[in-house]
C-alpha positions in Angstrom: -23.7 1.9 9.3 -23.6 1.6 5.5 -24.3 4.7 3.4 -23.9 6.1 -0.1 -20.2 6.8 -0.9 -19.7 9.7 -3.3 -16.5 9.4 -5.4 -15.6 12.7 -7.2 -13.7 12.0 -10.3 -12.5 14.5 -12.9 -15.5 16.8 -13.7 -13.7 19.7 -15.5 -16.0 19.5 -18.5 -19.3 19.6 -16.5 -18.4 21.1 -13.1 -21.6 22.9 -12.2 -24.2 20.3 -13.1 -22.0 17.6 -11.5 -21.8 19.7 -8.3 -25.6 20.0 -8.3 -26.0 16.2 -8.7 -23.7 15.6 -5.8 -25.5 18.2 -3.7 -28.8 16.3 -4.3 -27.4 13.0 -2.9 -25.4 14.4 0.0 -28.3 14.9 2.4 -29.9 11.5 1.6 -26.7 9.4 1.7 -28.0 7.4 4.7 -30.9 6.0 2.6 -28.6 4.0 0.3 -25.8 1.4 0.4 -23.6 1.8 -2.6 -21.6 4.3 -4.6 -22.2 7.4 -6.8 -19.3 7.8 -9.2 -18.7 11.2 -10.8 -16.6 11.1 -14.0 -16.3 7.3 -13.9 -16.1 4.8 -15.4 -14.3 5.1 -18.7 -15.2 2.1 -20.9 -12.8 0.6 -23.4 -14.3 0.5 -26.9 -12.9 -0.1 -30.4 -12.8 3.7 -30.8 -10.9 4.1 -27.5 -12.1 5.3 -24.1 -15.8 6.2 -23.7 -16.6 8.5 -20.8 -19.6 7.9 -18.5 -20.6 11.2 -16.8 -21.9 9.6 -13.6 -23.0 6.2 -12.4 -25.1 5.2 -9.4 -24.9 1.6 -8.1 -26.7 0.8 -4.9 -28.6 -2.1 -3.4 -31.8 -0.1 -3.4 -31.8 1.4 -6.9 -29.7 -1.0 -8.9 -27.5 0.4 -11.7 -28.3 4.0 -13.0 -26.2 5.8 -15.7 -26.4 9.6 -15.7 -26.0 11.7 -18.8 -25.1 15.1 -17.3 -25.8 18.3 -19.3 -23.9 21.5 -18.6 -25.6 24.7 -19.8 -28.9 25.6 -21.4 -28.5 24.1 -24.9 -31.5 21.9 -25.1 -30.9 20.9 -28.7 -28.7 18.1 -27.4 -30.1 14.7 -28.5 -30.2 13.2 -25.0 -32.1 10.1 -26.3 -29.2 9.2 -28.5 -26.7 9.8 -25.8 -28.6 7.6 -23.3 -28.8 4.8 -25.9 -25.1 5.0 -26.4 -24.4 5.0 -22.7 -26.6 1.9 -22.4 -25.0 -0.1 -25.2 -21.4 0.7 -24.2 -22.0 -0.2 -20.6 -24.0 -3.3 -21.4 -21.3 -4.6 -23.8 -18.7 -4.2 -21.0 -20.8 -6.1 -18.4 -21.8 -8.9 -20.9 -18.1 -9.9 -21.0 -18.4 -11.2 -17.5 -20.2 -14.5 -17.1 -20.9 -13.7 -13.4 -23.3 -10.9 -14.6 -25.2 -13.0 -17.2 -28.2 -15.3 -17.0 -29.2 -17.4 -20.0 -27.0 -15.4 -22.4 -28.6 -12.1 -21.2 -27.4 -9.4 -18.8 -28.7 -10.4 -15.4 -29.0 -6.8 -14.2 -31.1 -3.9 -15.5 -29.3 -0.8 -16.6 -31.4 2.4 -16.2 -30.4 5.6 -18.0 -31.4 9.2 -17.2 -30.4 12.7 -18.3 -29.8 15.4 -15.7 -30.0 18.9 -17.1 -30.5 21.4 -14.2 -30.2 24.5 -16.5 -32.9 23.4 -18.9 -36.5 24.4 -18.8 -39.7 22.4 -19.4 -38.0 19.1 -20.3 -39.0 16.8 -17.5 -39.9 13.3 -18.6 -40.2 10.4 -16.2 -41.6 7.0 -16.7 -40.6 6.4 -20.3 -37.5 4.6 -21.6 -35.6 7.8 -21.9 -35.9 9.8 -18.7 -34.9 13.4 -18.4 -35.0 15.5 -15.2 -34.2 19.2 -14.8 -34.8 19.9 -11.1 -34.4 18.2 -7.8 -38.1 17.5 -7.3 -38.2 15.5 -10.5 -34.9 13.8 -9.7 -36.3 12.8 -6.3 -39.4 11.4 -8.0 -37.3 9.4 -10.4 -34.9 8.0 -7.8 -37.8 6.9 -5.6 -39.4 5.1 -8.5 -36.4 2.8 -8.9 -36.1 -0.6 -7.6 -33.3 -3.1 -7.6 -34.8 -6.3 -8.9 -32.0 -8.6 -7.7 -29.4 -7.1 -5.3 -27.5 -10.4 -5.3 -25.5 -9.0 -8.3 -24.5 -5.9 -6.5 -21.0 -7.0 -5.4 -20.2 -8.6 -8.7 -21.3 -5.5 -10.6 -19.2 -3.3 -8.3 -16.1 -5.5 -8.9 -16.5 -5.3 -12.7 -17.1 -1.5 -12.6 -14.0 -1.0 -10.5 -11.9 -2.9 -13.0 -10.7 -5.2 -10.2 -11.9 -8.4 -11.8 -9.1 -8.3 -14.3 -6.3 -7.6 -11.8 -7.5 -10.1 -9.1 -8.0 -13.0 -11.5 -6.8 -15.8 -9.2 -4.1 -18.3 -10.0 -5.6 -21.4 -11.5 -6.2 -24.0 -8.8 -8.0 -26.6 -10.8 -5.6 -29.2 -9.3 -7.2 -28.9 -5.8 -8.6 -32.1 -4.4 -8.9 -31.5 -0.7 -11.6 -29.1 0.6 -9.7 -28.4 3.8 -6.2 -28.0 2.4 -4.2 -24.8 2.5 -4.6 -24.5 -1.2 -8.4 -24.6 -0.9 -8.4 -22.2 2.0 -6.3 -19.8 -0.1 -8.6 -20.0 -3.1 -11.6 -19.1 -0.9 -9.6 -16.3 0.6 -8.7 -14.9 -2.8 -12.3 -15.1 -3.9 -13.4 -13.0 -0.9 -11.2 -10.0 -1.9 -13.4 -8.9 -4.7 -14.0 -5.1 -4.4 -12.4 -1.9 -3.4 -13.8 -0.3 -0.3 -15.0 3.3 -0.3 -11.7 4.8 0.8 -9.9 2.9 -1.9 -12.4 4.0 -4.6 -11.8 7.6 -3.5 -8.1 7.2 -3.6 -8.2 5.9 -7.2 -10.7 8.3 -8.8 -10.7 11.5 -6.8 -8.2 13.8 -8.6 -6.6 16.8 -7.0 -5.1 19.7 -9.0 -2.0 19.7 -6.7 -0.5 17.3 -4.1 -2.4 14.3 -2.8 -1.2 12.1 0.0 -2.4 8.4 0.5 -1.5 6.7 3.8 -2.2 3.1 4.5 -1.1 0.0 6.2 0.7 -2.8 4.5 -1.9 -4.8 2.6 -4.3 -1.9 2.3 -3.9 -1.9 -1.5 -1.7 1.1 -2.1 0.1 -0.3 -5.1 -3.0 -1.4 -6.9 -4.7 1.9 -6.2 -1.8 3.9 -7.6 -1.7 1.7 -10.8 -5.5 2.1 -11.3 -5.2 5.9 -10.7 -2.5 6.2 -13.4 -4.5 4.1 -15.9 -7.7 6.2 -15.1 -5.9 9.5 -15.5 -4.0 8.3 -18.6 -7.4 7.4 -20.2 -8.9 10.8 -19.4 -5.7 12.8 -20.3 -3.8 10.8 -23.0 -1.4 13.6 -23.7 -0.2 13.9 -20.1 3.4 12.8 -19.3 3.1 10.6 -16.3 5.8 9.0 -14.1 5.5 6.3 -11.5 8.5 5.8 -9.1 9.4 3.6 -6.2 12.3 2.2 -4.2 11.8 -1.6 -4.6 12.8 -2.6 -8.1 10.5 -5.5 -8.4 7.5 -3.1 -8.3 8.3 -2.0 -11.8 7.0 -5.3 -13.2 3.9 -5.1 -11.0 3.1 -1.5 -12.1 3.5 -2.3 -15.8 1.2 -5.4 -15.5 -1.5 -3.6 -13.5 -1.5 -0.4 -15.6 -1.7 -2.5 -18.8 -4.7 -4.5 -17.4 -6.5 -1.4 -16.3 -5.8 0.4 -19.6 -7.5 -2.4 -21.5 -10.5 -1.9 -19.2 -10.6 1.9 -19.9 -9.2 2.2 -23.4 -9.5 -1.4 -24.9 -5.9 -1.1 -25.9 -2.3 -1.0 -24.6 -1.4 2.2 -22.8 0.7 4.7 -24.7 4.0 3.9 -23.0 5.6 7.0 -24.6 3.6 9.0 -22.1 4.0 6.8 -19.0 7.4 6.2 -17.3 7.6 3.4 -14.8 10.9 4.3 -13.4 13.1 3.6 -10.3 13.9 6.4 -8.0 17.7 6.2 -8.3 18.5 4.6 -11.7 21.8 3.7 -13.4 23.3 4.4 -16.8 21.7 1.1 -18.0 18.4 1.6 -16.3 16.6 4.9 -16.1 15.7 6.6 -12.8 14.3 9.9 -11.6 17.7 10.9 -10.1 19.8 9.5 -13.0 17.6 11.3 -15.6 17.8 14.5 -13.6 21.6 14.4 -13.6 21.7 13.8 -17.3 19.2 16.5 -18.2 20.9 19.2 -16.0 24.4 18.0 -16.7 25.4 17.4 -13.1 27.5 14.6 -11.7 25.7 11.3 -11.2 26.6 9.2 -8.1 25.9 5.4 -8.2 25.6 3.6 -4.9 29.3 2.6 -4.7 30.4 6.3 -5.1 27.6 7.7 -3.0 28.9 5.8 0.0 31.8 8.3 0.1 29.3 11.1 0.9 28.0 9.6 4.2 29.2 7.2 6.9 25.6 6.1 7.6 24.4 3.0 5.7 21.1 3.6 4.1 21.5 7.4 3.8 23.4 7.3 0.4 20.4 8.2 -1.8 19.4 11.0 0.6 22.8 12.6 0.2 22.9 12.4 -3.6 19.4 14.0 -3.8 20.4 16.7 -1.3 23.5 17.5 -3.5 21.5 17.5 -6.8 18.9 19.8 -5.3 21.5 22.3 -4.3 23.1 22.3 -7.8 20.0 23.1 -9.8 19.0 26.7 -9.5 15.8 26.4 -11.7 13.8 23.4 -12.7 11.9 22.8 -16.0 8.7 20.9 -16.4 9.1 17.2 -17.2 5.8 15.6 -16.1 2.1 16.5 -15.7 1.6 13.8 -13.0 4.1 12.0 -10.8 3.1 9.1 -8.5 5.4 7.9 -5.7 5.0 4.5 -4.0 6.9 3.7 -0.8 7.4 7.4 0.0 8.4 6.4 3.5 11.8 5.3 2.1 12.6 8.6 0.6 14.0 11.9 2.1 12.3 15.2 1.7 15.0 16.2 -0.8 13.9 13.4 -3.2 10.2 14.4 -2.8 11.1 18.0 -3.5 12.9 16.9 -6.7 9.7 15.2 -7.8 7.7 18.2 -6.9 10.0 20.6 -8.8 10.0 18.6 -12.1 6.2 18.9 -12.4 4.5 21.6 -14.3 1.7 23.7 -12.7 -0.5 22.5 -11.1 1.9 20.3 -9.2 0.0 16.9 -9.5 2.1 14.8 -7.1 0.6 11.7 -5.5 2.7 10.1 -2.8 1.7 7.0 -0.8 3.3 5.4 2.2 3.2 3.2 5.3 5.5 4.8 7.9 5.9 1.4 9.7 7.5 -0.1 6.6 10.4 2.3 6.8 13.6 0.2 6.9 15.8 3.0 7.9 13.9 4.6 10.8 12.9 7.6 8.7 9.6 9.2 9.8 7.5 11.1 7.3 7.6 14.8 7.8 4.5 17.0 7.3 3.9 18.3 3.8 4.6 21.8 5.0 8.1 20.7 6.2 8.8 18.6 3.1 7.9 21.1 0.4 8.8 24.4 2.2 7.3 27.9 1.8 6.8 30.3 -1.0 8.2 33.8 -1.3 5.6 35.1 1.1 6.5 32.5 3.8 3.3 30.5 3.1 3.5 26.7 2.8 3.7 25.6 -0.8 1.6 22.5 0.2 -1.2 22.2 2.7 -3.4 19.1 2.6 -7.0 20.0 3.6 -10.0 17.8 3.0 -12.8 20.2 2.2 -16.4 19.2 2.2 -17.8 18.3 -1.3 -14.3 18.4 -2.7 -11.9 15.6 -3.8 -9.8 14.5 -0.9 -6.3 15.7 -0.7 -5.3 13.5 2.3 -6.6 9.9 2.2 -6.2 7.3 4.9 -6.8 3.6 4.1 -8.0 2.1 7.3 -8.6 -1.5 6.1 -6.0 -4.2 5.7 -6.9 -6.8 3.1 -3.7 -8.8 3.3 -3.0 -9.6 7.0 -5.3 -11.2 9.5 -6.0 -9.2 12.7 -3.7 -11.7 14.5 -0.7 -11.3 12.2 -1.0 -7.5 11.9 -1.4 -6.9 15.6 1.5 -9.1 16.4 3.6 -7.3 13.8 2.7 -4.0 15.5 3.4 -5.3 19.0 6.9 -6.5 18.0 7.6 -3.5 15.8 7.0 -1.1 18.6 8.2 -3.4 21.4 4.8 -3.2 23.2 5.5 -6.3 25.4 9.3 -6.1 25.4 10.8 -6.5 28.9 13.2 -3.6 28.4 10.4 -1.3 27.3 9.1 0.3 24.1 11.4 0.6 21.1 9.6 3.4 19.3 6.2 5.1 19.2 4.2 7.5 17.1 4.7 11.2 17.9 1.0 11.7 17.2 -1.1 9.3 19.3 -4.1 9.7 17.0 -2.3 7.8 14.3 -3.3 4.6 16.1 -6.9 5.4 15.3 -5.9 6.3 11.7 -4.5 2.8 11.2 -7.6 1.1 12.4 -7.3 0.6 16.2 -10.0 1.3 18.7 -9.5 2.3 22.4 -10.9 -0.4 24.6 -9.6 0.9 27.9 -7.7 4.0 29.2 -6.7 7.1 27.2 -4.7 7.6 24.1 -2.6 10.3 25.8 0.9 10.9 27.0 1.7 9.1 30.3 -1.6 7.3 30.3 -2.2 3.5 30.1 -4.2 2.4 27.0 -5.6 -0.8 25.5 -6.0 -0.9 21.7 -7.6 -3.5 19.4 -8.6 -3.8 15.8 -12.1 -4.8 14.8 -13.9 -6.5 11.9 -14.4 -3.2 10.1 -10.6 -2.5 9.8 -9.5 -6.2 9.8 -12.2 -8.2 7.9 -13.1 -11.5 9.6 -12.6 -13.7 6.6 -8.8 -13.0 6.8 -8.8 -14.9 10.1 -11.6 -17.4 9.9 -10.0 -19.8 7.5 -7.5 -21.3 10.0 -7.0 -21.7 13.8 -5.0 -18.9 15.4 -2.1 -21.2 16.2 -1.9 -22.0 12.4 -2.2 -18.4 11.2 0.9 -17.4 13.1 3.7 -19.4 14.7 7.0 -18.6 16.4 9.5 -21.5 16.3 12.7 -21.5 18.4 15.5 -23.9 17.6 18.8 -24.8 19.3 20.9 -24.1 16.2 20.7 -23.2 12.5 20.8 -26.7 11.3 17.6 -27.5 13.2 16.1 -24.4 11.7 17.0 -25.5 8.2 15.6 -29.0 8.7 12.3 -27.6 10.0 11.7 -25.0 7.3 12.6 -27.4 4.5 10.4 -30.1 5.9 7.5 -27.7 6.3 7.8 -26.4 2.7 7.8 -30.0 1.4 4.7 -30.6 3.3 3.1 -27.4 2.0 3.6 -28.5 -1.6 3.1 -32.3 -1.4 0.4 -32.5 1.1 -1.3 -29.1 1.5 -1.8 -28.2 -2.1 0.2 -24.9 -2.2 2.0 -23.9 -5.3 5.7 -23.0 -5.3 4.9 -19.3 -5.9 2.6 -19.3 -2.8 5.7 -19.5 -0.6 8.2 -16.8 0.3 11.2 -17.2 2.6 12.6 -13.9 4.0 16.0 -13.3 5.7 15.9 -10.1 7.8 19.6 -9.2 7.8 20.2 -7.6 4.4 23.9 -8.2 4.6 23.8 -11.9 5.1 21.0 -13.2 2.9 23.1 -14.4 0.0 25.3 -16.5 2.2 22.7 -17.8 4.7 20.0 -19.1 2.4 22.3 -21.5 0.6 21.8 -24.3 3.1 18.0 -24.0 2.8 18.1 -23.9 -1.0 20.5 -26.9 -1.3 18.3 -29.1 0.9 15.2 -28.2 -1.1 17.1 -28.9 -4.3 18.0 -32.3 -3.0 14.3 -33.0 -2.4 13.5 -31.9 -6.0 12.1 -28.5 -5.2 13.4 -25.4 -7.2 14.0 -22.1 -5.5 15.3 -18.7 -6.5 17.1 -15.8 -4.7 15.3 -12.6 -5.7 17.5 -10.2 -7.6 20.4 -12.7 -7.7 19.3 -15.7 -9.6 16.6 -13.7 -11.4 16.5 -10.2 -12.8 16.4 -7.4 -10.1 13.2 -6.2 -11.7 11.4 -9.5 -11.3 10.4 -10.9 -7.9 8.2 -14.0 -8.5 8.9 -17.0 -10.7 5.9 -19.4 -10.6 8.1 -22.5 -10.9 10.2 -21.7 -7.8 10.0 -20.8 -4.2 11.3 -17.3 -3.6 14.1 -16.6 -1.1 14.7 -12.9 -0.5 16.3 -10.3 1.7 14.0 -7.8 3.3 14.5 -4.9 0.8 13.4 -7.0 -2.2 10.5 -8.5 -0.2 8.9 -5.0 0.3 5.9 -4.4 -2.0 5.4 -8.2 -2.5 3.3 -10.8 -0.8 2.8 -14.5 -0.5 0.3 -16.9 1.1 2.9 -18.7 3.3 5.8 -16.6 4.6 8.7 -18.1 6.5 11.0 -15.6 8.3 14.3 -17.2 9.0 17.0 -16.0 11.5 14.5 -13.8 13.2 16.7 -13.6 16.3 18.5 -10.8 14.4 15.5 -8.5 15.1 15.3 -9.1 18.9 18.0 -6.8 20.3 21.2 -4.8 19.6 22.1 -1.5 18.0 19.7 0.3 15.6 16.9 -1.7 17.2 14.0 0.4 15.7 15.3 -0.5 12.2 15.5 -4.2 13.1 12.0 -4.1 14.5 10.7 -2.3 11.4 12.3 -5.1 9.3 10.4 -7.7 11.3 7.2 -5.8 10.9 7.7 -5.6 7.2 8.6 -9.2 6.8 5.5 -10.4 8.8 3.1 -8.2 6.9 4.2 -9.9 3.6 1.9 -12.8 4.5 -1.7 -12.9 3.2 -2.6 -16.2 5.1 0.1 -17.8 7.3 3.4 -16.8 8.7 6.1 -18.8 10.6 8.7 -16.7 12.4 11.8 -18.9 12.9 15.2 -18.5 14.6 17.5 -20.0 17.2 19.1 -19.1 20.5 18.1 -17.0 23.5 17.2 -14.0 21.4 14.7 -16.0 19.4 13.3 -17.3 22.7 12.9 -13.6 23.8 11.0 -12.8 20.6 8.7 -15.7 21.1 8.1 -14.6 24.7 6.8 -11.2 23.4 4.5 -13.0 21.0 3.1 -15.1 23.8 2.2 -11.9 25.6 0.3 -10.7 22.5 -1.7 -13.9 22.6 -2.3 -13.7 26.3 -3.9 -10.2 25.7 -6.1 -11.7 23.0 -4.3 -9.8 20.3 -4.8 -6.4 21.9 -2.0 -3.8 22.6 -1.8 -2.7 26.3 0.9 -0.2 27.2 1.6 3.2 28.8 1.8 5.9 26.1 5.3 7.4 26.5 5.8 11.1 27.2 7.7 13.4 24.8 10.8 13.1 26.9 10.6 9.3 26.8 10.1 9.3 23.0 13.2 11.5 22.6 15.2 8.9 24.5 13.8 6.1 22.2 14.9 8.1 19.2 18.5 8.4 20.6 18.7 4.7 21.5 17.5 3.5 18.2 18.9 6.1 15.8 20.9 5.1 12.7 24.6 4.8 13.7 27.4 5.9 11.5 30.0 3.3 10.3 32.6 5.1 12.5 30.4 4.6 15.6 29.8 1.0 14.8 33.5 0.3 14.3 34.4 2.0 17.6 32.0 -0.3 19.5 33.1 -3.4 17.7 36.8 -2.6 18.2 36.3 -2.0 21.9 34.4 -5.2 22.5 37.7 -6.7 23.9 39.1 -3.6 25.4 36.9 -2.2 28.1 39.4 0.6 29.0 39.1 2.1 25.5 35.3 1.7 25.7 35.2 3.7 29.0 37.5 6.3 27.4 35.3 6.7 24.3 32.2 7.0 26.5 33.7 9.7 28.7 34.8 11.7 25.7 31.4 11.4 24.1 32.6 9.6 21.0 30.0 6.9 21.6 26.8 6.9 23.6 25.8 4.5 26.4 22.7 3.7 24.4 24.7 2.3 21.5 26.5 -0.3 23.5 25.1 -3.9 23.3 23.4 -5.0 26.5 25.7 -7.9 27.0 28.7 -5.6 26.9 27.1 -3.2 29.4 26.4 -6.2 31.7 30.0 -7.3 31.5 31.2 -3.8 32.4 28.8 -3.6 35.4 30.0 -7.0 36.7 33.6 -6.0 36.5 32.8 -2.7 38.3 
């Protein structure tokens, strides 16, 4: 059921009166559908950012701007302030043709002053309303009427600053109403507004650590960019940093923050006070870790040298952060606010570094999707990450208190993937319908509810069978309704690689020449990060022979740029993260079916599939690809629900052993012993390798011989 969403922005200047306004609306939230913003929006003007104290937008009342007064000074000229609120907001809304009618604003802006500490100043019914108590405020609110609620959604989109960031690609060339291009245009038009959880994540500001958890496609990157722009507009002197693992996110963050800053400030952000910076960095490109080494005069390790610190691929950055943390006895303040995207890719040592380089209060915002971890890391609790103070108390505890900004925000809705694509990605990522059993599972069963699944049958408890499914609230219907299920998601099995190449190239040609997709609507992902450069050559050559340009992300273009609108993007999985495309082809998917470090491979497949915002084709060849398709068929047979027995703690421990990251030494032993079963048995008996690390085909061979 819809109700009023209260979003608590920065109210440091007028805390008590703002609190009283919130308290007035809290008990009557169910009477309205809309949002009450406190400390938002900030409107860009020729003089810079103009702050609105509070704004109410609901289908029942229309648009109401509050001038909030703190204290008893009734000499304030509230009429002048209301007029300024009106003209500033009206000038912003008039810039959007969707909100105009015959050259005039199509919606009515009401203004009111709320001064709960004043006496004898109530005035209701005139152009300039002023209320000083809840009885008068109730009378005023009940007198309001929304003349035309058809403009509600459009008004919300403009006020959230989303119109500028979600300006769709020009598709004036479209001629066929039923083409993929036309379907995509309609799909993009449908994603117009932030939902209530996203609004809270953007505007609600914590004087300390804030965690944002959300699925792929829940809008985390856009939310973080809007948050940085909003807080930069309110606190222009703050030093702010944004950091991440995927280098192509740098370009996205810069673009988004710039767009939002023009909304809030009417000018370019002050880049002297905002660092958009990679986590690692190099001498030629700044990074959190590189700058730390330079500032504290400790040794910097690049990737090549860092490999000498660990035998486990993917743990190099963890090790250099651990080493740096141990070499710095005392940290100095560098930033007032630090925002981390893709936090699931980082160790607790890196997160502690980020925490330590902040001044007090420690304004750290970290966002993540645990299922997109490509190295089987699991996010620890904030108590475990940040440790304890001198008294043994946790430095960070995330508690959502009533009537306070949220410290821990979960984004339930996915606005990128259809229910069918997202559920299949989860099913394959966890191995729900895998013949050999589950690959991995959440330690906390309640996380399934947090990511938007409902229990249809059974119990979400250890050792119990359970059936889970998403609904239209967490996976909006319009993400699925544009195409038949068999077109939304396809698994294609080929006899050999050449057949795969021929199919993918022919389909891409069809997408462009018949189905009205643009080149930059298409992404091709290779799951194995070590083979992408060599394996995509055959696909790109055949496309080139047909007159279609393509690029290999980070190789033929700058590592900081992912998309090129004149080419089709081929990419490995690490560069694909944080990006999206309408049509996604995943090639050589058989890599993800079986073998050592299976959890990592299944996470790669999950991440690749969830890059798609409309259609995905999962391609591969051989028996392993046939096995993967068989799992997908079971997802379809269960009507895109997940049916499984929730593993016990002991069973989950075994999964973690089976699918842990292996050291290079362990991998080499197994590869070396492929031909020598005697040495394999010897290493097994001496505990140098585990049974769980041995490929299934090698175990079968050993059993047959015995």
